[in-house]
Z-matrix of the N, CA and C atoms (Angstrom, degrees):
N
C 1 1.467
C 2 1.527 1 109.41
N 3 1.313 2 117.61 1 135.10
C 4 1.450 3 121.04 2 178.69
C 5 1.517 4 110.83 3 -70.13
N 6 1.336 5 115.63 4 142.83
C 7 1.449 6 121.13 5 179.48
C 8 1.514 7 110.57 6 -96.67
N 9 1.325 8 116.86 7 148.86
C 10 1.459 9 121.81 8 179.17
C 11 1.511 10 109.20 9 -119.88
N 12 1.330 11 116.58 10 139.67
C 13 1.460 12 121.73 11 178.22
C 14 1.517 13 111.29 12 -90.65
N 15 1.324 14 117.47 13 -2.56
C 16 1.453 15 121.47 14 -174.88
C 17 1.523 16 109.70 15 -121.89
N 18 1.329 17 116.57 16 156.24
C 19 1.474 18 119.10 17 175.71
C 20 1.525 19 110.11 18 -60.51
N 21 1.324 20 116.91 19 145.41
C 22 1.467 21 120.94 20 178.89
C 23 1.516 22 110.10 21 -71.13
N 24 1.318 23 116.18 22 133.31
C 25 1.465 24 122.86 23 179.59
C 26 1.527 25 108.79 24 -95.74
N 27 1.328 26 116.66 25 121.04
C 28 1.457 27 120.90 26 -174.67
C 29 1.529 28 113.33 27 -103.51
N 30 1.299 29 119.01 28 -0.39
C 31 1.458 30 120.89 29 -178.76
C 32 1.530 31 111.00 30 -59.72
N 33 1.321 32 116.95 31 -40.02
C 34 1.466 33 120.34 32 179.45
C 35 1.516 34 112.25 33 -62.40
N 36 1.339 35 116.60 34 -37.46
C 37 1.463 36 119.99 35 178.67
C 38 1.526 37 110.93 36 -66.67
N 39 1.347 38 116.48 37 -39.02
C 40 1.466 39 120.08 38 178.60
C 41 1.524 40 110.54 39 -63.22
N 42 1.325 41 116.83 40 -40.56
C 43 1.463 42 120.58 41 178.88
C 44 1.528 43 110.95 42 -67.80
N 45 1.334 44 116.51 43 -37.49
C 46 1.463 45 120.11 44 177.82
C 47 1.526 46 110.57 45 -65.86
N 48 1.320 47 117.04 46 -36.53
C 49 1.464 48 120.69 47 176.34
C 50 1.528 49 111.56 48 -62.78
N 51 1.333 50 117.06 49 -32.82
C 52 1.467 51 120.13 50 176.91
C 53 1.526 52 110.67 51 -61.65
N 54 1.332 53 116.99 52 -43.77
C 55 1.466 54 120.69 53 178.86
C 56 1.533 55 109.63 54 -65.07
N 57 1.325 56 116.16 55 -39.70
C 58 1.456 57 120.75 56 178.06
C 59 1.530 58 111.12 57 -61.92
N 60 1.330 59 117.03 58 -38.63
C 61 1.472 60 120.96 59 178.96
C 62 1.522 61 111.23 60 -64.51
N 63 1.334 62 116.70 61 -35.30
C 64 1.466 63 120.63 62 177.88
C 65 1.531 64 110.53 63 -62.96
N 66 1.337 65 116.20 64 -39.55
C 67 1.464 66 120.19 65 177.48
C 68 1.528 67 110.09 66 -61.83
N 69 1.311 68 116.62 67 -45.23
C 70 1.460 69 120.39 68 -178.03
C 71 1.533 70 111.45 69 -65.31
N 72 1.322 71 117.08 70 -33.58
C 73 1.465 72 119.85 71 175.79
C 74 1.523 73 110.71 72 -62.69
N 75 1.324 74 116.61 73 -41.68
C 76 1.466 75 120.14 74 178.55
C 77 1.529 76 111.13 75 -64.08
N 78 1.314 77 116.37 76 -43.67
C 79 1.464 78 120.01 77 -179.80
C 80 1.523 79 110.20 78 -63.06
N 81 1.323 80 116.76 79 -41.97
C 82 1.461 81 121.18 80 178.88
C 83 1.527 82 111.20 81 -61.59
N 84 1.340 83 116.32 82 -44.28
C 85 1.466 84 120.40 83 179.65
C 86 1.533 85 110.81 84 -63.46
N 87 1.326 86 116.78 85 -40.74
C 88 1.466 87 120.16 86 178.40
C 89 1.528 88 111.13 87 -63.79
N 90 1.318 89 116.14 88 -41.92
C 91 1.464 90 119.97 89 179.86
C 92 1.527 91 110.75 90 -62.86
N 93 1.328 92 116.76 91 -41.06
C 94 1.463 93 120.47 92 177.62
C 95 1.522 94 111.45 93 -64.99
N 96 1.328 95 116.43 94 -30.63
C 97 1.460 96 120.72 95 -176.97
C 98 1.527 97 112.49 96 -67.41
N 99 1.331 98 117.08 97 -24.83
C 100 1.460 99 120.03 98 -174.26
C 101 1.521 100 112.71 99 -60.42
N 102 1.335 101 117.00 100 -33.33
C 103 1.457 102 118.90 101 -179.57
C 104 1.512 103 113.32 102 -112.39
N 105 1.321 104 116.95 103 19.00
C 106 1.469 105 120.64 104 -173.93
C 107 1.523 106 111.84 105 -99.68
N 108 1.340 107 114.57 106 157.75
C 109 1.466 108 120.87 107 173.78
C 110 1.526 109 109.39 108 -71.69
N 111 1.331 110 115.77 109 166.53
C 112 1.462 111 120.29 110 -175.39
C 113 1.523 112 112.31 111 -57.07
N 114 1.332 113 116.95 112 -46.03
C 115 1.469 114 119.91 113 -178.05
C 116 1.523 115 111.28 114 -61.14
N 117 1.323 116 116.38 115 -39.64
C 118 1.463 117 119.88 116 -179.71
C 119 1.525 118 110.96 117 -70.08
N 120 1.326 119 116.47 118 -36.37
C 121 1.462 120 119.60 119 178.49
C 122 1.534 121 110.94 120 -64.42
N 123 1.320 122 116.43 121 -37.29
C 124 1.465 123 119.89 122 176.64
C 125 1.524 124 110.15 123 -62.55
N 126 1.330 125 116.98 124 -42.28
C 127 1.458 126 120.99 125 179.39
C 128 1.530 127 111.24 126 -66.72
N 129 1.318 128 116.45 127 -40.08
C 130 1.461 129 119.82 128 178.81
C 131 1.530 130 110.97 129 -67.04
N 132 1.326 131 116.76 130 -32.81
C 133 1.473 132 119.83 131 175.15
C 134 1.523 133 110.28 132 -64.49
N 135 1.326 134 116.54 133 -37.64
C 136 1.467 135 120.16 134 176.19
C 137 1.524 136 110.78 135 -67.10
N 138 1.330 137 116.95 136 -35.79
C 139 1.465 138 120.46 137 175.31
C 140 1.528 139 110.62 138 -61.04
N 141 1.332 140 116.06 139 -41.20
C 142 1.465 141 120.65 140 177.11
C 143 1.522 142 111.08 141 -63.38
N 144 1.319 143 115.89 142 -40.74
C 145 1.466 144 119.83 143 179.62
C 146 1.521 145 110.76 144 -63.49
N 147 1.331 146 116.53 145 -39.58
C 148 1.467 147 119.66 146 177.46
C 149 1.537 148 110.93 147 -66.71
N 150 1.333 149 116.45 148 -38.16
C 151 1.465 150 119.61 149 177.05
C 152 1.525 151 110.74 150 -64.49
N 153 1.332 152 116.07 151 -36.97
C 154 1.461 153 120.04 152 176.73
C 155 1.526 154 110.48 153 -63.30
N 156 1.333 155 116.72 154 -41.90
C 157 1.468 156 120.00 155 178.83
C 158 1.530 157 111.26 156 -64.33
N 159 1.344 158 116.47 157 -40.32
C 160 1.463 159 119.50 158 176.54
C 161 1.526 160 110.62 159 -63.96
N 162 1.332 161 115.32 160 -36.97
C 163 1.458 162 119.69 161 178.20
C 164 1.528 163 111.36 162 -60.41
N 165 1.333 164 116.09 163 -39.87
C 166 1.465 165 120.08 164 177.04
C 167 1.525 166 110.25 165 -62.27
N 168 1.329 167 116.74 166 -43.88
C 169 1.466 168 120.83 167 178.97
C 170 1.528 169 110.87 168 -63.07
N 171 1.322 170 116.66 169 -43.75
C 172 1.465 171 120.51 170 -179.07
C 173 1.529 172 111.16 171 -67.79
N 174 1.334 173 116.14 172 -38.61
C 175 1.470 174 120.43 173 177.37
C 176 1.535 175 110.12 174 -62.61
N 177 1.324 176 116.10 175 -42.22
C 178 1.464 177 120.42 176 178.71
C 179 1.533 178 110.88 177 -65.75
N 180 1.331 179 116.51 178 -39.65
C 181 1.465 180 120.34 179 178.89
C 182 1.526 181 110.58 180 -62.44
N 183 1.332 182 116.67 181 -38.94
C 184 1.461 183 119.88 182 178.24
C 185 1.516 184 110.74 183 -66.10
N 186 1.331 185 116.26 184 -43.16
C 187 1.469 186 119.66 185 178.12
C 188 1.525 187 110.52 186 -58.62
N 189 1.328 188 116.69 187 -46.38
C 190 1.466 189 120.98 188 179.64
C 191 1.519 190 110.86 189 -59.79
N 192 1.331 191 116.64 190 -43.16
C 193 1.462 192 120.86 191 179.45
C 194 1.527 193 111.04 192 -63.36
N 195 1.333 194 116.37 193 -45.97
C 196 1.460 195 119.92 194 -175.77
C 197 1.525 196 111.98 195 -64.88
N 198 1.310 197 117.11 196 -30.66
C 199 1.466 198 120.23 197 -179.93
C 200 1.529 199 112.36 198 -70.08
N 201 1.337 200 116.66 199 -20.99
C 202 1.473 201 119.73 200 -176.89
C 203 1.529 202 112.49 201 -113.37
N 204 1.333 203 116.53 202 0.90
C 205 1.470 204 119.90 203 -179.19
C 206 1.521 205 108.83 204 -120.47
N 207 1.316 206 116.57 205 135.59
C 208 1.459 207 120.48 206 -176.47
C 209 1.525 208 112.67 207 -114.31
N 210 1.325 209 117.16 208 4.92
C 211 1.459 210 121.17 209 179.57
C 212 1.523 211 108.47 210 -124.45
N 213 1.330 212 116.60 211 122.34
C 214 1.466 213 120.91 212 177.74
C 215 1.524 214 108.09 213 -152.31
N 216 1.340 215 117.48 214 159.84
C 217 1.467 216 120.33 215 -177.72
C 218 1.527 217 113.04 216 -58.80
N 219 1.336 218 116.77 217 -35.20
C 220 1.461 219 122.49 218 175.57
C 221 1.530 220 106.42 219 -131.13
N 222 1.321 221 118.80 220 164.91
C 223 1.465 222 120.36 221 -179.67
C 224 1.529 223 112.77 222 -51.21
N 225 1.322 224 115.57 223 143.77
C 226 1.468 225 121.09 224 -176.35
C 227 1.523 226 112.00 225 -58.42
N 228 1.337 227 116.20 226 -36.04
C 229 1.460 228 119.66 227 179.84
C 230 1.528 229 111.94 228 -59.73
N 231 1.327 230 116.59 229 -34.65
C 232 1.459 231 120.23 230 179.79
C 233 1.524 232 111.62 231 -70.35
N 234 1.328 233 116.58 232 -41.12
C 235 1.465 234 119.64 233 176.85
C 236 1.523 235 110.48 234 -61.73
N 237 1.333 236 115.92 235 -41.92
C 238 1.464 237 119.41 236 178.72
C 239 1.530 238 110.58 237 -63.30
N 240 1.335 239 117.02 238 -42.52
C 241 1.464 240 119.99 239 -178.66
C 242 1.518 241 111.36 240 -63.62
N 243 1.332 242 117.25 241 -42.26
C 244 1.462 243 119.99 242 176.31
C 245 1.528 244 110.84 243 -60.31
N 246 1.321 245 116.68 244 -43.40
C 247 1.458 246 120.88 245 -179.58
C 248 1.532 247 110.80 246 -62.90
N 249 1.323 248 115.76 247 -40.29
C 250 1.467 249 120.11 248 179.64
C 251 1.531 250 111.20 249 -62.75
N 252 1.328 251 116.71 250 -43.67
C 253 1.467 252 119.91 251 178.38
C 254 1.535 253 110.83 252 -62.30
N 255 1.329 254 116.89 253 -42.96
C 256 1.467 255 120.41 254 179.20
C 257 1.521 256 111.44 255 -64.44
N 258 1.336 257 115.76 256 -41.95
C 259 1.462 258 120.08 257 178.66
C 260 1.519 259 110.72 258 -61.83
N 261 1.327 260 116.53 259 -42.26
C 262 1.463 261 120.14 260 177.52
C 263 1.531 262 110.84 261 -62.86
N 264 1.333 263 116.21 262 -37.54
C 265 1.468 264 119.99 263 179.30
C 266 1.528 265 110.52 264 -61.89
N 267 1.337 266 117.76 265 -41.87
C 268 1.469 267 119.36 266 178.89
C 269 1.528 268 110.92 267 -62.79
N 270 1.321 269 117.08 268 -36.41
C 271 1.466 270 119.98 269 179.27
C 272 1.525 271 110.86 270 -63.67
N 273 1.329 272 116.62 271 -43.80
C 274 1.467 273 120.05 272 179.90
C 275 1.528 274 111.11 273 -68.66
N 276 1.328 275 117.10 274 -38.39
C 277 1.456 276 120.27 275 179.06
C 278 1.526 277 111.02 276 -66.98
N 279 1.327 278 117.04 277 -38.17
C 280 1.464 279 120.08 278 176.29
C 281 1.524 280 110.22 279 -64.67
N 282 1.327 281 116.34 280 -38.25
C 283 1.466 282 119.71 281 175.78
C 284 1.514 283 112.04 282 -64.76
N 285 1.337 284 116.15 283 -38.55
C 286 1.466 285 120.15 284 177.61
C 287 1.522 286 110.82 285 -65.02
N 288 1.335 287 116.91 286 -40.30
C 289 1.468 288 120.84 287 -179.96
C 290 1.520 289 110.74 288 -64.56
N 291 1.322 290 116.75 289 -38.57
C 292 1.465 291 119.83 290 178.59
C 293 1.522 292 110.82 291 -66.57
N 294 1.338 293 116.54 292 -42.07
C 295 1.470 294 119.73 293 178.08
C 296 1.524 295 110.79 294 -64.59
N 297 1.336 296 116.46 295 -40.00
C 298 1.461 297 120.86 296 -178.80
C 299 1.522 298 111.81 297 -64.60
N 300 1.330 299 116.99 298 -31.62
C 301 1.466 300 119.97 299 -178.29
C 302 1.525 301 112.15 300 -66.00
N 303 1.342 302 117.50 301 -15.25
C 304 1.465 303 121.40 302 -179.94
C 305 1.521 304 112.64 303 -106.99
N 306 1.337 305 117.32 304 6.80
C 307 1.458 306 120.52 305 -175.44
C 308 1.528 307 111.95 306 -101.71
N 309 1.342 308 118.05 307 145.94
C 310 1.469 309 120.56 308 172.45
C 311 1.523 310 109.08 309 -65.80
N 312 1.308 311 117.42 310 119.83
C 313 1.456 312 121.02 311 -171.30
C 314 1.520 313 112.47 312 -66.88
N 315 1.340 314 117.65 313 -24.67
C 316 1.467 315 119.93 314 -177.37
C 317 1.520 316 112.72 315 -78.83
N 318 1.336 317 117.53 316 -5.29
C 319 1.461 318 120.60 317 -178.67
C 320 1.518 319 112.80 318 -99.79
N 321 1.324 320 118.21 319 -0.22
C 322 1.457 321 120.39 320 -176.76
C 323 1.528 322 110.43 321 -73.03
N 324 1.321 323 117.32 322 128.41
C 325 1.466 324 119.47 323 177.76
C 326 1.528 325 111.22 324 -72.74
N 327 1.311 326 116.17 325 160.63
C 328 1.455 327 122.02 326 -179.31
C 329 1.529 328 111.49 327 -60.05
N 330 1.321 329 116.13 328 -28.48
C 331 1.462 330 120.03 329 -176.38
C 332 1.533 331 111.70 330 -59.56
N 333 1.340 332 117.82 331 -24.82
C 334 1.461 333 120.58 332 -179.03
C 335 1.528 334 110.72 333 -63.38
N 336 1.319 335 116.95 334 -50.00
C 337 1.468 336 119.45 335 179.64
C 338 1.522 337 110.89 336 -64.67
N 339 1.339 338 116.98 337 -34.48
C 340 1.463 339 120.35 338 177.59
C 341 1.527 340 110.85 339 -64.38
N 342 1.332 341 116.35 340 -41.77
C 343 1.465 342 119.69 341 -178.95
C 344 1.526 343 111.20 342 -68.11
N 345 1.323 344 116.57 343 -39.33
C 346 1.461 345 119.02 344 177.48
C 347 1.526 346 111.03 345 -65.53
N 348 1.316 347 116.33 346 -34.48
C 349 1.461 348 120.07 347 176.40
C 350 1.529 349 110.44 348 -64.11
N 351 1.331 350 116.75 349 -41.61
C 352 1.466 351 120.77 350 178.44
C 353 1.525 352 110.21 351 -65.39
N 354 1.330 353 116.65 352 -44.73
C 355 1.465 354 119.82 353 178.65
C 356 1.525 355 111.27 354 -60.36
N 357 1.323 356 116.67 355 -40.21
C 358 1.460 357 119.95 356 178.87
C 359 1.517 358 110.73 357 -64.18
N 360 1.330 359 116.24 358 -41.51
C 361 1.467 360 119.97 359 178.81
C 362 1.529 361 110.48 360 -65.45
N 363 1.334 362 117.49 361 -39.73
C 364 1.459 363 120.30 362 178.25
C 365 1.524 364 111.27 363 -64.02
N 366 1.327 365 116.38 364 -42.69
C 367 1.467 366 119.63 365 -179.52
C 368 1.526 367 110.50 366 -66.54
N 369 1.329 368 116.26 367 -37.18
C 370 1.469 369 120.31 368 177.21
C 371 1.530 370 110.59 369 -65.25
N 372 1.330 371 116.07 370 -44.02
C 373 1.462 372 120.64 371 178.66
C 374 1.520 373 111.35 372 -60.22
N 375 1.340 374 115.94 373 -44.82
C 376 1.459 375 117.73 374 -175.90
C 377 1.522 376 111.55 375 -71.26
N 378 1.335 377 117.81 376 -32.91
C 379 1.468 378 119.45 377 174.95
C 380 1.524 379 109.92 378 -60.22
N 381 1.341 380 116.57 379 -39.79
C 382 1.463 381 120.27 380 176.98
C 383 1.521 382 110.81 381 -67.42
N 384 1.333 383 116.35 382 -38.38
C 385 1.463 384 120.62 383 178.05
C 386 1.525 385 110.75 384 -61.77
N 387 1.326 386 116.72 385 -42.53
C 388 1.469 387 120.33 386 179.91
C 389 1.526 388 110.21 387 -56.53
N 390 1.322 389 116.95 388 -42.47
C 391 1.471 390 121.03 389 -178.68
C 392 1.526 391 112.17 390 -67.23
N 393 1.343 392 116.92 391 -15.18
C 394 1.464 393 120.93 392 -176.12
C 395 1.531 394 112.68 393 -113.60
N 396 1.318 395 117.58 394 11.07
C 397 1.461 396 119.77 395 -176.65
C 398 1.524 397 113.41 396 -66.21
N 399 1.340 398 116.87 397 -12.81
C 400 1.456 399 118.90 398 175.31
C 401 1.529 400 111.69 399 -87.80
N 402 1.337 401 116.58 400 4.54
C 403 1.466 402 121.64 401 177.12
C 404 1.530 403 107.95 402 -144.44
N 405 1.323 404 115.96 403 77.75
C 406 1.465 405 121.10 404 -171.55
C 407 1.524 406 113.01 405 -65.34
N 408 1.305 407 117.45 406 -20.20
C 409 1.462 408 120.31 407 -178.46
C 410 1.518 409 113.27 408 -63.05
N 411 1.333 410 117.72 409 -18.89
C 412 1.463 411 121.42 410 -178.44
C 413 1.533 412 113.62 411 -89.91
N 414 1.315 413 117.92 412 -1.11
C 415 1.466 414 119.95 413 -163.87
C 416 1.525 415 115.96 414 -103.56
N 417 1.316 416 118.88 415 -5.65
C 418 1.466 417 119.10 416 -173.96
C 419 1.531 418 111.99 417 -62.97
N 420 1.323 419 118.01 418 -42.94
C 421 1.461 420 120.36 419 -179.52
C 422 1.522 421 111.77 420 -67.97
N 423 1.335 422 116.78 421 -34.88
C 424 1.462 423 120.03 422 177.53
C 425 1.528 424 110.48 423 -68.34
N 426 1.328 425 116.11 424 -37.85
C 427 1.466 426 120.19 425 174.95
C 428 1.524 427 110.12 426 -59.47
N 429 1.343 428 116.47 427 -43.57
C 430 1.453 429 120.79 428 -179.55
C 431 1.529 430 110.81 429 -64.83
N 432 1.323 431 117.35 430 -39.03
C 433 1.465 432 120.80 431 177.41
C 434 1.522 433 111.26 432 -61.47
N 435 1.332 434 116.97 433 -41.48
C 436 1.466 435 120.48 434 179.29
C 437 1.527 436 111.06 435 -63.73
N 438 1.319 437 116.64 436 -39.96
C 439 1.465 438 119.84 437 177.78
C 440 1.528 439 110.99 438 -62.93
N 441 1.314 440 116.77 439 -44.70
C 442 1.460 441 120.71 440 -179.20
C 443 1.523 442 111.37 441 -62.37
N 444 1.321 443 116.46 442 -41.36
C 445 1.461 444 119.87 443 179.57
C 446 1.529 445 111.07 444 -65.59
N 447 1.321 446 116.97 445 -38.59
C 448 1.468 447 120.42 446 178.32
C 449 1.526 448 110.80 447 -63.00
N 450 1.312 449 116.66 448 -41.74
C 451 1.469 450 120.12 449 179.13
C 452 1.525 451 110.64 450 -65.73
N 453 1.327 452 116.19 451 -39.54
C 454 1.465 453 120.27 452 178.43
C 455 1.522 454 110.75 453 -61.47
N 456 1.329 455 117.03 454 -43.27
C 457 1.453 456 120.23 455 -178.29
C 458 1.520 457 110.85 456 -71.08
N 459 1.322 458 117.47 457 -33.95
C 460 1.460 459 120.76 458 178.44
C 461 1.529 460 110.64 459 -64.56
N 462 1.326 461 116.92 460 -41.17
C 463 1.466 462 120.26 461 178.10
C 464 1.529 463 110.47 462 -65.02
N 465 1.338 464 116.52 463 -40.71
C 466 1.467 465 120.24 464 179.06
C 467 1.528 466 110.69 465 -63.78
N 468 1.326 467 116.63 466 -36.34
C 469 1.464 468 120.42 467 178.96
C 470 1.527 469 110.73 468 -64.13
N 471 1.318 470 117.33 469 -39.39
C 472 1.462 471 120.53 470 178.59
C 473 1.530 472 111.15 471 -64.77
N 474 1.334 473 116.85 472 -39.14
C 475 1.467 474 120.73 473 176.25
C 476 1.523 475 109.84 474 -62.39
N 477 1.330 476 116.07 475 -42.33
C 478 1.462 477 121.21 476 -179.96
C 479 1.525 478 110.82 477 -62.48
N 480 1.316 479 117.46 478 -43.26
C 481 1.462 480 120.50 479 178.88
C 482 1.524 481 110.99 480 -61.14
N 483 1.332 482 116.83 481 -36.30
C 484 1.461 483 120.38 482 177.75
C 485 1.524 484 110.42 483 -63.95
N 486 1.337 485 116.20 484 -41.45
C 487 1.463 486 120.22 485 178.11
C 488 1.531 487 110.74 486 -64.47
N 489 1.324 488 116.21 487 -39.97
C 490 1.464 489 119.51 488 -179.33
C 491 1.530 490 111.94 489 -63.97
N 492 1.315 491 116.78 490 -29.81
C 493 1.471 492 119.80 491 -177.59
C 494 1.525 493 112.70 492 -65.47
N 495 1.354 494 116.24 493 -14.47
C 496 1.466 495 119.59 494 179.52
C 497 1.532 496 112.60 495 -87.79
N 498 1.340 497 117.86 496 -2.59
C 499 1.460 498 121.22 497 -179.06
C 500 1.522 499 110.26 498 -64.96
N 501 1.318 500 115.16 499 141.37
C 502 1.460 501 120.28 500 179.34
C 503 1.527 502 112.16 501 -93.43
N 504 1.327 503 116.65 502 -29.47
C 505 1.471 504 120.49 503 -176.59
C 506 1.523 505 110.19 504 -97.50
N 507 1.328 506 115.88 505 126.58
C 508 1.463 507 121.29 506 -176.88
C 509 1.524 508 111.39 507 -63.01
N 510 1.349 509 116.70 508 -40.00
C 511 1.454 510 120.18 509 -178.81
C 512 1.517 511 112.17 510 -62.51
N 513 1.318 512 117.00 511 -43.92
C 514 1.463 513 121.50 512 178.91
C 515 1.518 514 110.81 513 -65.16
N 516 1.328 515 116.12 514 -39.66
C 517 1.464 516 120.80 515 179.32
C 518 1.525 517 110.64 516 -62.27
N 519 1.335 518 116.74 517 -47.48
C 520 1.465 519 120.92 518 -178.09
C 521 1.522 520 111.42 519 -63.14
N 522 1.329 521 116.52 520 -41.63
C 523 1.469 522 121.14 521 -179.31
C 524 1.520 523 111.47 522 -64.76
N 525 1.333 524 116.64 523 -48.27
C 526 1.465 525 120.50 524 -177.73
C 527 1.524 526 111.36 525 -70.44
N 528 1.330 527 116.60 526 -33.26
C 529 1.465 528 119.92 527 177.36
C 530 1.522 529 110.65 528 -65.21
N 531 1.328 530 116.39 529 -39.34
C 532 1.469 531 119.75 530 178.72
C 533 1.526 532 110.57 531 -61.33
N 534 1.318 533 116.32 532 -40.95
C 535 1.462 534 120.84 533 177.82
C 536 1.532 535 110.81 534 -64.70
N 537 1.347 536 115.88 535 -47.20
C 538 1.463 537 120.36 536 -179.71
C 539 1.531 538 110.97 537 -60.64
N 540 1.320 539 116.57 538 -41.51
C 541 1.467 540 120.49 539 -178.36
C 542 1.524 541 112.16 540 -66.68
N 543 1.332 542 117.48 541 -36.72
C 544 1.465 543 119.85 542 179.11
C 545 1.532 544 110.57 543 -65.01
N 546 1.333 545 116.88 544 -41.88
C 547 1.469 546 119.45 545 176.45
C 548 1.525 547 110.67 546 -64.09
N 549 1.332 548 116.02 547 -39.71
C 550 1.467 549 120.02 548 179.74
C 551 1.530 550 110.62 549 -64.31
N 552 1.319 551 116.72 550 -41.12
C 553 1.467 552 119.94 551 178.93
C 554 1.529 553 111.13 552 -63.98
N 555 1.333 554 116.91 553 -36.98
C 556 1.467 555 119.91 554 176.40
C 557 1.525 556 110.06 555 -63.36
N 558 1.343 557 116.02 556 -40.63
C 559 1.455 558 119.87 557 176.89
C 560 1.522 559 111.10 558 -61.80
N 561 1.336 560 116.68 559 -40.57
C 562 1.467 561 120.26 560 -179.95
C 563 1.528 562 111.32 561 -63.12
N 564 1.326 563 117.02 562 -30.49
C 565 1.469 564 120.07 563 175.75
C 566 1.524 565 110.26 564 -63.54
N 567 1.332 566 116.34 565 -41.77
C 568 1.462 567 119.05 566 178.63
C 569 1.521 568 111.54 567 -71.95
N 570 1.332 569 117.13 568 -31.80
C 571 1.465 570 119.10 569 174.53
C 572 1.528 571 109.69 570 -64.93
N 573 1.336 572 116.85 571 -39.74
C 574 1.462 573 120.53 572 177.54
C 575 1.525 574 110.72 573 -64.21
N 576 1.327 575 116.73 574 -37.71
C 577 1.468 576 120.88 575 176.79
C 578 1.524 577 109.87 576 -61.47
N 579 1.341 578 116.88 577 -45.78
C 580 1.465 579 120.70 578 179.84
C 581 1.526 580 110.69 579 -62.38
N 582 1.327 581 116.64 580 -43.46
C 583 1.465 582 120.29 581 179.32
C 584 1.521 583 111.22 582 -61.86
N 585 1.327 584 116.27 583 -42.75
C 586 1.467 585 119.82 584 -179.08
C 587 1.527 586 110.52 585 -68.05
N 588 1.324 587 116.81 586 -38.06
C 589 1.465 588 119.89 587 177.07
C 590 1.530 589 109.71 588 -61.77
N 591 1.332 590 117.65 589 -41.24
C 592 1.449 591 120.55 590 177.58
C 593 1.523 592 112.19 591 -59.87
N 594 1.326 593 116.54 592 -40.47
C 595 1.477 594 120.36 593 177.27
C 596 1.531 595 110.69 594 -62.13
N 597 1.341 596 115.93 595 -40.78
C 598 1.467 597 119.66 596 179.44
C 599 1.528 598 110.67 597 -64.88
N 600 1.335 599 116.56 598 -43.11
C 601 1.459 600 120.06 599 -179.12
C 602 1.528 601 111.16 600 -60.98
N 603 1.340 602 116.90 601 -38.50
C 604 1.466 603 120.56 602 177.97
C 605 1.526 604 110.32 603 -70.49
N 606 1.321 605 116.34 604 -46.39
C 607 1.458 606 120.93 605 -175.86
C 608 1.511 607 113.08 606 -64.15
N 609 1.333 608 117.05 607 -40.09
C 610 1.454 609 121.27 608 -173.37
C 611 1.520 610 113.34 609 -90.98
N 612 1.341 611 117.75 610 -0.76
C 613 1.473 612 119.83 611 -178.31
C 614 1.525 613 111.14 612 -80.42
């Protein structure tokens, strides 16, 4: 582990947690949408859009902080990369919420709630990881958990695509595929986070 001659600066971690909270707000809104009426789903999609906008503000605040701070638990570039992945995840989740607001709620397969559960667990895991980035020795098992969850969601996405291929109406297929792809892209953001964390664990060991 690299040694530091200066006190650890935690402001960057607090700002990164803000972006992480925005992701969790989007996931929560999507989960609520699954059993909601159309009007409520439209409102929850707007909630996701507002969370995405806050995520942009928080991401920018972190960038501004990192440009003027030279002490952090891990290299500044890594904090920025994590923030970028989280910000991208909020964008995809907001897109998924918008697509969901136009879908017949009774046609959603069970895999949707399962995928949102996995995304919520991944976001919870990474929020805990952020709080521990000043002690990387504790993070290997959490990194492994994130990888396993990403693989689980990827397999579920493939099953979902198989189900979509049985659709008879092109319009319904395109709409539901757009929703499925947005959730998948959000998952890929968390897979990228896990991969980057693994690189940090190797580099800093």
